[in-house]
C-alpha positions as CSV (number, residue, x, y, z in Angstrom):
1,M,87.9,96.4,49.5
2,A,89.6,95.0,47.2
3,V,89.8,90.9,46.2
4,Y,92.5,89.2,44.1
5,M,92.0,86.2,42.2
6,I,95.2,84.1,42.1
7,V,95.4,81.5,39.5
8,E,97.9,78.7,38.7
9,A,97.3,77.1,35.5
10,R,99.1,73.6,36.3
11,E,98.8,71.8,33.3
12,V,97.4,72.8,29.5
13,I,95.7,69.7,28.2
14,D,94.0,71.2,25.1
15,S,96.3,74.2,23.7
16,R,93.9,75.5,21.0
17,K,90.8,75.8,23.5
18,Y,92.9,77.5,26.5
19,S,94.3,80.1,23.4
20,E,90.5,80.9,22.7
21,Y,90.0,81.1,26.5
22,I,92.9,83.5,27.4
23,Q,91.8,85.4,24.6
24,R,88.2,85.7,25.3
25,V,88.4,86.2,28.9
26,P,89.9,89.6,29.6
27,R,87.0,91.5,27.9
28,T,84.5,89.9,30.4
29,I,87.1,90.8,33.4
30,E,87.3,94.0,32.0
31,R,83.5,94.5,31.8
32,F,83.2,94.0,35.7
33,G,85.9,96.3,36.4
34,G,88.7,93.8,36.6
35,E,92.1,94.4,36.1
36,Y,95.4,92.1,35.6
37,L,98.2,92.6,38.0
38,A,100.1,89.3,36.5
39,R,99.5,87.2,33.8
40,G,102.3,84.6,32.6
41,G,105.8,86.1,33.0
42,K,108.8,84.6,34.6
43,I,108.4,82.7,38.1
44,K,111.1,82.5,40.8
45,V,110.4,80.5,44.0
46,V,111.8,81.8,46.7
47,S,110.8,79.8,49.3
48,G,108.9,76.1,49.9
49,D,108.5,73.6,47.3
50,W,105.5,75.2,45.5
51,N,106.9,75.4,41.6
52,P,104.0,76.8,39.1
53,T,104.4,77.4,35.8
54,R,102.0,79.9,35.1
55,L,100.2,82.1,37.6
56,I,97.4,85.1,37.2
57,I,96.3,87.6,39.5
58,V,93.4,90.0,39.0
59,K,92.4,92.6,41.1
60,F,88.3,93.3,41.5
61,E,87.3,96.4,43.6
62,S,84.7,94.1,45.6
63,M,83.9,90.3,46.4
64,D,80.8,91.4,44.8
65,K,82.0,92.4,41.5
66,F,84.3,89.3,41.7
67,N,81.1,87.2,42.1
68,A,79.4,89.0,39.1
69,W,81.9,88.4,37.2
70,W,82.3,84.8,37.9
71,N,78.8,83.9,37.9
72,S,78.0,86.0,35.1
73,S,76.5,84.9,31.6
74,E,79.4,86.2,29.6
75,Y,81.7,84.2,32.0
76,R,79.8,81.0,32.0
77,A,79.6,80.6,28.6
78,I,83.4,80.6,27.9
79,A,84.4,78.8,31.2
80,P,84.0,75.6,29.9
81,L,86.9,75.9,27.4
82,R,89.1,76.8,30.7
83,E,87.7,73.5,32.7
84,Q,88.2,71.2,29.5
85,S,91.6,72.9,28.9
86,A,93.4,73.1,32.0
87,K,94.1,71.7,35.0
88,T,93.7,75.0,37.4
89,N,93.9,75.9,41.0
90,A,92.3,79.1,41.8
91,I,91.4,81.6,45.0
92,V,90.2,84.9,45.7
93,L,91.4,86.8,48.9
94,E,90.7,90.0,50.3
95,G,93.2,92.8,50.1
96,I,93.9,95.1,53.4
């Protein structure tokens, strides 16, 4: 079953490191079969008070593939760039 990672980048605190992260992370995602469905772009709030400034949606074919990417040495090597440069929220949900 496909899974979808949804990331809200709430605040960038180091644009240089964050830029490096967003340049390097797509290769790691693609290596594990992940596919970007949305990456940035205009957001329109249609209900509620959630007002994210940047959202990213990535599809993986399974939770196993997502976990393999998330825990991979390739991703773990660049994850500190995200952790040090931006305040983010992320979830993974199963599709239907």
